[in-house]
Wavefront OBJ file of the C-alpha trace (Angstrom):
o trace
v 71.669 72.185 -45.691
v 72.925 75.689 -45.074
v 74.905 76.646 -41.960
v 72.181 79.161 -41.075
v 69.577 76.426 -41.156
v 71.678 74.127 -38.985
v 72.315 76.871 -36.463
v 68.670 77.863 -36.434
v 69.329 81.524 -37.148
v 65.849 82.330 -38.394
v 64.775 85.931 -37.972
v 61.901 86.416 -35.506
v 62.235 83.023 -33.844
v 62.914 83.115 -30.082
v 65.420 80.906 -28.274
v 64.651 77.270 -27.660
v 63.918 76.636 -23.979
v 65.445 73.333 -22.880
v 65.018 71.275 -19.717
v 67.669 68.569 -19.121
v 66.674 65.357 -17.330
v 69.680 63.230 -16.445
v 70.862 61.332 -13.370
v 74.517 62.263 -13.886
v 74.831 65.706 -12.314
v 78.377 66.561 -13.431
v 77.662 65.614 -17.037
v 74.371 67.517 -16.953
v 76.049 70.674 -15.676
v 78.742 70.395 -18.331
v 76.109 69.909 -21.032
v 74.088 72.854 -19.727
v 77.153 75.072 -19.939
v 77.864 73.979 -23.554
v 74.253 74.527 -24.633
v 74.059 77.877 -22.874
v 76.942 79.090 -25.067
v 74.622 78.638 -28.078
v 72.820 81.955 -28.784
v 69.434 80.470 -29.699
v 69.223 77.888 -26.872
v 68.432 78.605 -23.247
v 68.716 75.893 -20.553
v 65.824 76.653 -18.218
v 66.667 73.914 -15.692
v 67.873 70.418 -15.076
v 66.862 67.586 -12.775
v 67.340 63.877 -12.178
v 64.783 61.152 -12.789
v 65.198 60.033 -9.181
v 64.050 63.431 -7.866
v 60.773 63.141 -5.898
v 58.681 65.119 -8.432
v 60.779 66.015 -11.474
v 57.683 66.919 -13.507
v 57.016 69.905 -11.249
v 60.088 71.639 -12.667
v 58.581 71.337 -16.163
v 55.440 73.225 -15.128
v 57.591 75.981 -13.611
v 60.308 76.174 -16.317
v 57.857 75.774 -19.256
v 60.426 74.276 -21.676
v 59.954 73.885 -25.407
v 62.038 70.730 -25.387
v 62.874 68.215 -22.678
v 65.918 65.960 -23.067
v 65.748 62.516 -21.401
v 68.856 60.466 -20.755
v 67.925 56.775 -20.771
v 69.710 53.410 -21.046
v 66.840 51.690 -22.813
v 64.110 53.305 -24.883
v 61.396 51.610 -22.845
v 62.710 53.522 -19.808
v 61.615 56.696 -21.587
v 57.944 55.684 -21.767
v 56.984 56.427 -18.142
v 59.096 59.591 -18.205
v 57.454 60.823 -21.368
v 54.030 60.152 -19.877
v 54.963 61.897 -16.658
v 56.334 65.059 -18.274
v 53.754 65.196 -21.070
v 50.959 65.129 -18.533
v 52.593 67.867 -16.454
v 53.525 70.122 -19.420
v 51.766 69.080 -22.683
v 53.421 71.687 -24.975
v 56.886 70.160 -24.506
v 58.611 68.010 -27.154
v 61.147 65.311 -26.289
v 64.652 64.354 -27.368
v 66.232 61.147 -26.022
v 69.962 61.036 -25.237
v 71.332 57.479 -25.295
v 74.473 55.385 -25.502
v 72.893 52.691 -27.677
v 72.757 52.572 -31.493
v 70.191 49.754 -31.615
v 67.583 50.695 -34.269
v 64.895 48.814 -32.372
v 65.484 51.120 -29.408
v 65.129 54.138 -31.707
v 61.817 52.800 -33.041
v 60.616 52.245 -29.488
v 61.534 55.798 -28.536
v 59.696 57.179 -31.559
v 56.602 55.176 -30.695
v 56.792 56.455 -27.136
v 56.583 60.019 -28.445
v 60.195 61.177 -28.709
v 60.917 63.549 -31.606
v 64.671 63.121 -31.364
v 67.186 60.340 -30.746
v 70.764 61.492 -30.162
v 73.743 59.312 -29.346
v 75.947 60.487 -26.470
v 78.874 60.143 -28.870
v 77.395 62.851 -31.086
v 78.773 66.363 -31.320
v 77.129 69.326 -29.612
v 76.117 70.603 -33.049
v 74.158 67.396 -33.678
v 72.352 67.790 -30.355
v 71.519 71.448 -30.875
v 70.206 70.671 -34.339
v 67.934 67.966 -32.867
v 66.696 70.411 -30.213
v 65.830 72.991 -32.874
v 63.990 70.393 -34.956
v 62.019 69.207 -31.933
v 61.094 72.760 -30.971
v 59.491 73.120 -34.433
v 57.629 69.840 -34.051
v 59.931 67.976 -36.431
v 61.391 64.569 -35.760
v 65.161 64.179 -35.952
v 66.815 60.745 -36.018
v 70.198 59.445 -37.304
v 70.161 58.722 -41.067
v 71.192 55.130 -40.524
v 68.144 54.504 -38.368
v 65.597 56.760 -40.059
v 64.622 54.244 -42.781
v 63.825 51.564 -40.240
v 61.828 53.997 -38.098
v 59.770 55.211 -41.088
v 59.000 51.616 -42.221
v 57.864 50.637 -38.739
v 55.704 53.767 -38.339
v 54.137 53.284 -41.769
v 53.280 49.720 -40.721
v 51.720 51.097 -37.538
v 49.621 53.565 -39.523
v 48.441 50.849 -41.920
v 47.416 48.612 -39.022
v 45.565 51.491 -37.403
v 43.812 52.396 -40.660
v 42.515 48.865 -41.047
v 40.348 49.794 -38.029
v 40.307 46.317 -36.569
v 39.527 48.131 -33.318
v 41.501 50.469 -31.068
v 42.817 47.577 -29.014
v 44.478 46.101 -32.087
v 47.515 48.316 -31.426
v 48.183 46.470 -28.153
v 50.317 43.356 -27.765
v 48.715 40.241 -26.246
v 50.345 40.944 -22.882
v 49.229 44.562 -22.928
v 45.652 43.463 -23.661
v 45.802 41.075 -20.715
v 46.924 43.917 -18.445
v 44.227 46.196 -19.827
v 41.494 43.603 -19.181
v 42.686 43.355 -15.591
v 42.410 47.139 -15.324
v 38.878 46.932 -16.671
v 38.095 44.446 -13.915
v 39.330 46.983 -11.362
v 42.375 45.072 -10.226
v 45.377 46.785 -8.649
v 48.907 46.520 -10.028
v 49.972 43.992 -7.366
v 46.985 41.778 -8.171
v 47.677 42.025 -11.930
v 51.333 41.133 -11.339
v 50.329 38.074 -9.305
v 47.793 36.820 -11.838
v 50.027 37.271 -14.906
v 53.275 36.212 -13.264
v 54.932 39.596 -13.713
v 56.674 42.037 -11.438
v 54.829 45.182 -10.336
v 57.375 47.294 -12.250
v 56.680 45.343 -15.461
v 52.968 45.850 -14.981
v 53.624 49.561 -14.532
v 55.645 49.625 -17.765
v 52.880 47.809 -19.689
v 50.312 50.222 -18.261
v 52.317 53.278 -19.419
v 52.690 51.780 -22.882
v 48.939 51.107 -23.018
v 48.300 54.768 -22.163
v 50.652 55.913 -24.906
v 49.217 53.674 -27.597
v 45.598 54.449 -26.780
v 46.371 58.187 -26.558
v 45.118 58.480 -22.980
v 46.601 59.812 -19.764
v 44.863 57.882 -16.993
v 43.591 54.496 -15.967
v 40.003 55.752 -16.150
v 40.460 56.882 -19.759
v 42.068 53.575 -20.747
v 39.253 51.572 -19.158
v 36.655 53.765 -20.924
v 38.309 53.139 -24.311
v 38.495 49.403 -23.606
v 34.851 49.152 -22.551
v 33.665 51.155 -25.569
v 35.740 48.961 -27.880
v 34.368 45.795 -26.344
v 30.861 47.113 -26.861
v 31.735 48.113 -30.422
v 30.573 51.682 -29.763
v 33.861 53.528 -30.217
v 33.605 56.120 -33.010
v 35.897 55.686 -36.059
v 39.507 56.743 -35.506
v 40.435 60.220 -36.707
v 43.631 62.114 -37.138
v 45.826 59.119 -37.949
v 49.013 60.673 -39.190
v 50.690 59.764 -42.428
v 54.474 59.676 -42.440
v 55.635 62.575 -44.630
v 58.657 62.664 -46.963
v 62.036 63.769 -45.738
v 62.669 67.499 -45.717
v 66.302 67.468 -44.569
v 68.901 64.735 -44.104
v 67.957 64.240 -40.460
v 64.473 65.727 -40.288
v 60.986 64.466 -40.883
v 57.951 66.749 -40.824
v 56.254 66.909 -37.450
v 53.139 65.009 -38.477
v 55.114 61.872 -37.674
v 54.867 62.777 -34.021
v 51.127 62.443 -33.832
v 51.316 58.789 -34.820
v 53.993 58.018 -32.257
v 51.582 57.656 -29.358
v 48.527 56.482 -31.299
v 49.877 53.585 -33.326
v 51.003 50.055 -32.712
v 53.967 48.328 -31.162
v 53.341 44.872 -32.592
v 54.826 42.298 -30.305
v 57.852 44.290 -29.123
v 59.021 43.950 -25.495
v 56.248 41.586 -24.499
v 56.260 40.819 -20.858
l 1 2 3 4 5 6 7 8 9 10 11 12 13 14 15 16 17 18 19 20 21 22 23 24 25 26 27 28 29 30 31 32 33 34 35 36 37 38 39 40 41 42 43 44 45 46 47 48 49 50 51 52 53 54 55 56 57 58 59 60 61 62 63 64 65 66 67 68 69 70 71 72 73 74 75 76 77 78 79 80 81 82 83 84 85 86 87 88 89 90 91 92 93 94 95 96 97 98 99 100 101 102 103 104 105 106 107 108 109 110 111 112 113 114 115 116 117 118 119 120 121 122 123 124 125 126 127 128 129 130 131 132 133 134 135 136 137 138 139 140 141 142 143 144 145 146 147 148 149 150 151 152 153 154 155 156 157 158 159 160 161 162 163 164 165 166 167 168 169 170 171 172 173 174 175 176 177 178 179 180 181 182 183 184 185 186 187 188 189 190 191 192 193 194 195 196 197 198 199 200 201 202 203 204 205 206 207 208 209 210 211 212 213 214 215 216 217 218 219 220 221 222 223 224 225 226 227 228 229 230 231 232 233 234 235 236 237 238 239 240 241 242 243 244 245 246 247 248 249 250 251 252 253 254 255 256 257 258 259 260 261 262 263 264 265 266 267
């Protein structure tokens, strides 16, 4: 890979607009300063996940890429849903301290296009941001093989067309059936022996896997599937070959939120 490619110095391409989402203000400000020193990257804002309405900043700043700092990949699911709903054009890169490949797979399934360790260099991060801005996925080489195998398995399960609900775990199906019955989160938690927060996490994962953005849409998909009237699935992405050591063509992204998470993180 050439230095020009890594630095993203492609004639006619504008700067990558980045929004940083991190609960550590000092670290965020330091990272913003480092990224702002890169000619083709512009930090358009930063906020914390605990802010009252962090997604509002995305609609105002209109970023190309949003970075999310999370401890566990499953923590990224509700954030991805929140920001994707507020500003659909954005792509996502997860910053994390873990090297667990299962966590990387979970982040990919949640819709992240990048997975960058906090121990990585600033060059690694800027490269991931550029890849994401082009709709390309960027994951560490040591984790990429596992991610591709898991996503290929997801695609194969989806292409068997056993039904749109096949992509859900048993626990997620139970939560979805409660939603169909019109039950509230507290009622679902009580019936299934879960916490309300766990029910919320399952609900967000259901939305991501079914490719919907609201409870009403999820219930509609479930009812149609149960009636057997849902039209055949279209647009199921096929994982494409590697183009660069850390990059995969962006078609991977479209299967991240539409394919299965077989049995992982069951409540």
